[in-house]
C-alpha positions in Angstrom: -4.3 7.2 5.6 -5.7 8.8 2.4 -9.4 8.6 1.9 -10.7 5.4 0.5 -13.4 6.1 -2.1 -15.7 3.7 -3.7 -18.4 4.1 -6.4 -21.5 2.2 -5.3 -23.4 0.9 -8.3 -26.9 -0.3 -7.6 -28.3 -2.6 -10.3 -32.1 -2.8 -10.9 -34.4 -3.7 -13.8 -36.6 -1.3 -15.7 -39.4 -3.8 -15.9 -40.1 -3.5 -12.2 -40.3 0.3 -12.3 -42.8 -0.1 -15.1 -45.0 -2.6 -13.2 -44.3 -2.0 -9.5 -43.1 1.6 -9.1 -44.1 1.6 -5.5 -41.3 -1.0 -4.7 -38.6 1.6 -5.3 -39.2 3.3 -1.9 -38.0 0.3 0.0 -35.4 -0.7 -2.6 -33.8 2.8 -2.5 -33.9 2.8 1.3 -31.9 -0.4 1.4 -29.3 1.1 -0.9 -29.0 4.0 1.5 -28.5 1.6 4.4 -25.6 0.0 2.6 -24.1 3.5 2.0 -24.3 4.3 5.7 -22.8 1.0 6.7 -19.9 1.4 4.3 -19.2 4.9 5.6 -19.1 3.5 9.1 -16.2 1.4 7.8 -14.2 4.5 6.7 -15.2 4.5 3.1 -16.1 7.6 1.2 -19.1 6.6 -1.1 -19.9 8.0 -4.5 -23.4 6.7 -5.0 -25.0 6.3 -8.4 -28.8 6.1 -8.8 -30.1 2.6 -9.4 -29.1 1.7 -13.0 -31.4 -0.3 -15.2 -30.4 0.2 -18.9 -27.1 0.5 -20.6 -27.0 4.4 -20.9 -27.5 4.7 -17.2 -24.7 2.3 -16.5 -22.4 4.2 -18.9 -23.2 7.5 -17.2 -22.6 6.0 -13.7 -19.3 4.4 -14.6 -18.1 7.5 -16.4 -18.9 9.6 -13.2 -16.9 7.1 -11.1 -13.9 7.4 -13.4 -14.0 11.2 -13.2 -14.3 11.0 -9.4 -11.2 8.7 -9.4 -12.8 6.2 -7.1 -10.6 3.4 -5.9 -13.1 0.7 -6.9 -16.7 0.1 -8.1 -18.9 -1.9 -5.7 -21.9 -3.4 -7.3 -25.2 -4.1 -5.4 -28.0 -6.0 -7.0 -31.2 -4.6 -5.7 -33.1 -7.2 -7.8 -32.4 -9.2 -10.9 -30.7 -7.0 -13.5 -30.2 -8.3 -17.1 -26.4 -8.6 -17.6 -26.4 -7.4 -21.2 -27.3 -3.9 -19.9 -24.2 -3.7 -17.6 -21.6 -6.2 -18.6 -20.0 -4.4 -21.5 -19.6 -1.2 -19.5 -18.2 -2.9 -16.5 -15.8 -5.0 -18.6 -14.5 -1.9 -20.3 -13.6 0.2 -17.3 -10.1 0.0 -15.8 -11.5 0.5 -12.3 -11.4 -2.6 -10.0 -14.7 -4.3 -9.5 -16.0 -5.6 -6.2 -19.3 -7.5 -6.3 -21.4 -7.3 -3.1 -23.7 -10.3 -3.1 -26.3 -9.6 -0.4 -30.0 -9.1 0.3 -32.1 -7.2 2.8 -33.7 -10.2 4.5 -31.8 -12.7 6.6 -34.4 -15.5 7.1 -36.0 -16.9 3.9 -37.6 -20.1 5.1 -41.1 -21.5 4.5 -42.7 -19.0 6.9 -41.4 -16.0 5.0 -44.1 -13.9 3.2 -44.0 -14.3 -0.6 -43.9 -10.6 -1.2 -40.3 -10.7 0.1 -39.2 -12.4 -3.1 -39.4 -9.1 -5.0 -36.8 -7.6 -2.7 -34.4 -10.5 -2.2 -33.8 -12.2 -5.5 -30.7 -10.3 -6.6 -28.4 -13.3 -6.4 -29.3 -14.6 -9.8 -28.6 -11.2 -11.2 -25.1 -11.5 -9.7 -24.7 -14.9 -11.3 -25.8 -13.6 -14.7 -23.4 -10.6 -14.5 -20.4 -12.6 -13.2 -20.7 -15.1 -16.0 -20.6 -12.4 -18.6 -17.7 -10.6 -16.9 -15.6 -13.8 -16.9 -16.4 -14.4 -20.6 -15.3 -10.8 -21.3 -12.0 -11.2 -19.4 -12.9 -8.7 -16.6 -11.5 -9.7 -13.3 -13.5 -9.0 -10.1 -13.7 -9.8 -6.4 -16.9 -11.1 -5.0 -18.0 -11.2 -1.4 -21.3 -12.9 -0.3 -23.2 -12.8 2.9 -26.0 -11.0 4.7 -25.2 -7.4 5.2 -26.0 -7.3 8.9 -25.5 -10.9 10.1 -22.1 -11.6 8.6 -18.8 -9.8 8.0 -19.5 -9.3 4.3 -19.3 -5.5 4.4 -16.0 -5.8 6.3 -14.7 -8.0 3.5 -15.9 -5.5 0.9 -14.0 -2.8 2.8 -10.9 -5.0 2.8 -11.2 -5.3 -0.9 -11.5 -1.6 -1.3 -8.3 -1.1 0.7 -6.6 -3.7 -1.5 -7.8 -2.0 -4.6 -6.4 1.3 -3.4 -3.0 -0.2 -2.8 -3.0 -1.8 -6.3 -4.1 1.5 -7.8 -1.2 3.4 -6.1 1.3 0.8 -7.1 0.2 0.9 -10.8 0.7 4.6 -10.7 3.9 4.7 -8.8 6.6 7.2 -9.7 9.9 6.3 -8.2 13.0 8.5 -8.2 16.4 6.8 -8.0 19.5 8.6 -6.8 22.1 6.6 -8.7 21.8 3.2 -10.3 21.0 0.0 -8.5 23.8 -1.4 -6.4 26.3 -3.4 -8.5 25.9 -7.1 -8.1 22.5 -7.1 -6.2 20.2 -9.0 -8.4 17.2 -10.2 -6.4 15.2 -7.0 -6.5 16.4 -5.8 -9.9 13.8 -5.7 -12.7 14.4 -3.7 -16.0 12.6 -0.4 -15.9 10.6 -1.2 -19.1 9.3 -4.4 -17.5 8.3 -2.5 -14.3 6.4 -0.1 -16.5 4.7 -2.6 -18.8 4.1 -5.3 -16.2 3.0 -3.2 -13.2 2.9 0.4 -14.2 5.8 1.7 -12.2 7.6 4.7 -13.6 11.2 5.2 -12.7 13.4 8.3 -13.1 17.1 8.2 -12.4 19.4 11.0 -11.2 23.1 10.8 -11.6 24.5 12.2 -8.3 27.6 13.5 -10.3 25.4 15.3 -12.8 22.5 16.4 -10.6 22.9 20.2 -10.3 19.6 20.7 -12.1 17.8 18.0 -10.0 18.6 19.3 -6.5 17.9 23.0 -5.8 19.9 25.1 -3.4 18.5 25.4 0.1 18.4 28.7 2.0 20.2 29.0 5.3 16.9 30.0 7.0 15.3 26.7 6.0 18.2 24.7 7.2 18.1 26.5 10.5 14.4 25.8 10.9 14.7 22.2 10.1 17.6 21.8 12.5 15.6 23.4 15.3 12.7 21.0 14.6 15.2 18.0 14.7 16.5 19.2 18.1 13.1 19.2 19.6 11.9 16.0 18.0 14.9 13.8 18.7 17.5 13.1 21.4 20.4 15.0 19.8 23.0 15.0 22.6 26.3 16.6 21.5 25.7 16.4 17.8 28.3 18.4 15.7 26.5 21.4 14.3 28.2 21.5 10.9 27.6 17.8 10.4 24.0 18.4 11.2 23.9 21.3 8.9 25.3 19.5 5.8 23.0 16.5 6.4 20.0 18.8 6.7 20.9 20.5 3.5 20.9 17.1 1.7 17.6 16.1 3.3 15.8 19.3 2.2 17.2 19.1 -1.3 15.9 15.6 -1.7 12.5 16.6 -0.2 12.1 19.4 -2.7 13.1 17.0 -5.5 10.4 14.5 -4.4 7.7 17.2 -4.3 8.8 18.9 -7.6 8.6 15.6 -9.4 5.5 14.3 -7.6 7.3 11.1 -6.6 5.4 8.4 -4.7 8.7 6.9 -3.6 12.5 7.2 -3.9 15.6 5.1 -3.5 19.3 5.8 -3.3 22.5 3.9 -3.9 24.8 5.1 -1.1 28.0 4.2 -3.1 27.2 6.9 -5.7 27.0 9.7 -3.2 30.4 11.2 -3.0 32.1 14.6 -2.4 31.8 15.4 -6.1 28.0 14.8 -6.1 25.4 17.5 -5.6 24.3 16.0 -2.3 27.0 16.5 0.4 26.0 13.2 2.1 23.4 10.4 2.1 19.9 11.7 3.0 19.1 9.0 5.5 17.1 11.2 7.8 14.9 12.4 4.9 14.2 8.7 3.9 12.8 8.2 7.4 10.8 11.4 7.3 9.6 10.7 3.8 8.1 7.4 4.9 6.4 9.2 7.8 4.8 11.5 5.2 3.6 8.5 3.1 6.5 8.5 0.5 7.9 5.1 -0.2 11.6 4.3 0.2 14.0 1.4 -0.2 17.8 1.2 -0.2 20.4 0.5 -2.8 18.4 1.6 -5.9 15.6 -0.9 -5.3 12.8 0.8 -7.3 10.4 -2.2 -7.0 10.4 -2.3 -3.2 10.3 1.5 -2.9 7.2 1.6 -5.1 5.6 -1.2 -2.9 6.3 0.7 0.3 4.7 3.9 -1.2 1.6 2.0 -2.2 1.3 0.3 1.2 1.7 3.6 3.0 -1.4 5.0 1.1 -3.6 2.7 3.2 -1.3 1.7 6.2 0.8 4.7 7.4 2.5 2.4 10.0 4.6 0.8 7.3 8.4 0.8 6.9 11.1 -0.5 4.7 13.2 -3.1 6.5 15.7 -5.8 5.9 16.3 -9.1 7.7 19.8 -9.0 9.0 20.5 -11.7 11.6 18.7 -14.7 13.1 18.3 -15.0 16.8 18.2 -18.8 17.0 18.1 -18.7 20.8 15.0 -16.6 21.2 13.3 -17.6 17.9 13.5 -14.1 16.5 14.8 -12.3 13.4 16.7 -9.0 13.7 15.8 -6.2 11.3 18.0 -3.3 10.5 19.4 -1.0 7.7 22.0 1.7 7.4 19.9 4.6 8.7 16.2 4.4 7.6 12.9 3.6 9.2 9.5 5.1 9.2 9.6 7.4 12.3 5.9 6.7 13.0 6.7 3.2 14.1 9.6 4.0 16.5 9.3 2.9 20.1 10.0 6.1 21.9 12.1 9.1 20.9 14.8 8.3 18.4 18.4 9.3 18.9 19.9 11.8 16.4 23.5 10.9 15.8 26.3 11.4 13.3 26.9 8.2 11.3 30.4 7.3 10.2 30.4 6.9 6.5 33.5 5.0 5.3 32.1 3.8 2.0 32.9 7.0 -0.1 34.5 10.4 0.5 31.0 12.0 1.1 30.4 13.7 4.4 29.0 11.9 7.4 25.2 12.0 7.5 23.0 12.5 10.5 20.6 9.6 11.3 17.6 9.2 13.6 18.3 5.8 15.2 15.2 4.1 16.6 13.7 0.8 17.6 10.7 -0.8 15.8 7.9 -0.8 18.4 6.2 -4.0 19.4 2.9 -5.2 18.1 1.2 -7.3 15.5 2.5 -6.9 11.9 3.0 -8.6 8.6 6.4 -8.9 6.9 5.8 -8.3 3.2 8.1 -9.1 0.2 7.5 -8.7 -3.5 9.7 -11.2 -5.3 10.3 -11.2 -9.0 10.1 -14.6 -10.7 10.5 -16.2 -14.1 8.9 -14.8 -17.2 8.0 -11.4 -15.7 6.0 -13.0 -12.9 5.9 -12.0 -9.2 5.2 -13.6 -5.9 3.8 -11.6 -2.9 5.1 -13.2 0.3 3.1 -12.4 3.4 4.3 -13.5 6.9 2.2 -12.7 10.0 4.7 -11.8 12.7 4.9 -10.2 16.2 7.2 -7.3 16.5 9.1 -7.6 19.9 10.9 -4.7 21.6 12.9 -6.9 24.0 13.9 -6.3 27.6 17.1 -5.5 29.4 20.0 -3.3 28.3 19.9 -1.8 24.8 23.4 -1.8 23.4 22.2 -1.0 19.9 21.2 2.7 20.4 23.3 3.7 17.4 21.6 1.2 15.1 18.2 1.0 13.3 16.8 -2.1 15.1 13.8 -4.3 15.3 13.0 -7.9 16.0 10.1 -10.1 14.9 8.9 -13.5 15.8 7.3 -15.5 13.0 4.4 -17.8 13.8 6.6 -20.8 12.9 10.1 -21.6 14.1 12.7 -19.2 12.6 14.5 -22.1 10.8 11.2 -23.1 9.1 10.4 -19.5 8.3 13.7 -18.8 6.7 13.5 -22.0 4.7 10.1 -21.2 3.3 11.0 -17.6 2.6 13.9 -18.5 0.3 12.0 -21.5 -1.2 9.5 -19.0 -2.5 12.2 -16.6 -3.7 11.9 -13.9 -1.1 14.4 -11.0 -1.7 16.6 -9.4 1.0 14.6 -6.2 1.0 11.2 -6.2 2.7 8.4 -4.2 4.3 6.9 -4.2 7.8 3.2 -3.4 7.9 1.7 -3.0 11.4 -1.7 -4.2 12.3 -4.1 -7.0 11.4 -3.6 -6.5 7.6 -3.2 -10.0 6.2 -6.6 -10.3 4.7 -6.3 -7.0 2.8 -2.7 -7.8 1.7 -3.8 -11.2 0.4 -6.6 -9.6 -1.6 -4.1 -7.0 -2.9 -1.9 -9.8 -4.3 -4.8 -11.4 -6.0 -6.0 -8.1 -7.6 -2.5 -7.7 -9.0 -2.6 -11.3 -10.4 0.5 -12.4 -8.4 1.3 -15.7 -6.8 0.3 -14.8 -3.2 2.0 -16.9 -0.5 1.2 -16.8 3.2 4.1 -18.2 5.3 2.7 -19.5 8.5 
C-alpha cells in the first residue's frame, strides 16, 4: 500500500494566547498525542502549527497542498472563530475530515472548572461546519473521545477512502482497442468520465500501434521467461509460445510505464496477427495488478480505473466477473479469460498456453490460479441515469472449496454472499450492477462506504 498522508490542522484562538499563554503547553501536547495515535494507525502526518488567524490557515493549507496530502484532518483545540478558517477550507480541493474530540473523557459535576478551557472545542466544530455547508464544501465528520472510542480508527478509515477517491479522480487509463461492441453496461463516454469523475482515457489502435509499443530485446524476454519458470508451475510449456507471449507482456509493461498509466484495459477481439502485439497480454494484466496497476477486460475504462484506485490502498484487490451461480452450495463462481491479481492466488498458479480461437493472433500464456479464501467485499461501480453512479458493496466470504479441482486451466474463484444467492443476484441487478466487478480482500466495507460518499455516489450495501 502507498503511504497514506494527512495534513493535521489544529485550530485555536488568538485571544487565548493573548490572555492565557501558559495554556499552550498542554494544548500543544494534546495535539502531539493525536499525531502519535494517527501514526500508530499507519498514517503519515504533516502537522501544521496551531492556526488562529486567516493568514496562518492560508499558509497551512498551502503547505498541505504542496505536500500532496490525501486529506486535511481538523482538530479543534479550543473554540476557533469560523470566519478565520472557513474561506480557506472551502477553497481547497483537498478532502476535509473533521475530528471532533477533546482531551478529557469525564465531564460531570465533579470535574474541575479549569478543564473547560481545554475541552470546549465542540462549539468551534459546530461554527465551522455550519459555514462549510453554507459555502458548499463537503466534509466528513467523526466524533468521539480519542482514547475511549474508535473515533481515530474512523478518521483513518476516512483517510483511506479519501486516498482512493483522489486516485480515481486522477486516473489515467490506457485502452488497447475500443470497448467490446455491444457491451453497454460499463460504457461511459470518455468526456463524461473526464468531466464527471476525472478519469483520463487514452486509446491505442492495435493495428496502428507501432509507435505505442517498443521493441523488446531478446535478453529481457529470456530474463522474464526465467522468472516465470521459477514463479509458476510451467510443465511442458511450448517455449516459442512462451516467448511471443512474454514479448507482448513486456511491450505492454513499457507502454504503461512510459505513459504513467494507473490502469489499462484491452479488447481481445482487436488483437490480431496484423497488430503490434503478437497475442493478448493476459499474464501482464495479472502482473500489473500485483504491482498496483488497475485492469479490466473488454475495454472497460471505468472498472479499470476503479481497480487501480482501490489497489492504491488495498493491494489484495482484483478484477473479477461473476460467471455462474452455484445454487446447490449457495455460491457464485468468478472467472475471466486469463487475468487475476497474482497476490490473491491460493498457492502457485499454473502457467499454461491458452487456446485463442477468437482472432488469428497467437496463443497467449496465462497464469491460471484460484482466488484464495477469506473475507472480502465484491465491489461494482454502476453508471446510472443523468451521469450518476451507484457504488454497490457486497460483503462476501471467498471459498476455496474441497475435493478434486478440475478447473486448473481456468481463472477461478467462489464467493458466498451474506444472503441467499437468489436474493443477492436479484438485489444486484435491481441496483444496476454491471457484469464487471472487483474483489477487495479484508474488512474493508466501512472504508469503501466512505469512499462512495466522498465521491457523491449512491452507495448501496447488499446484505
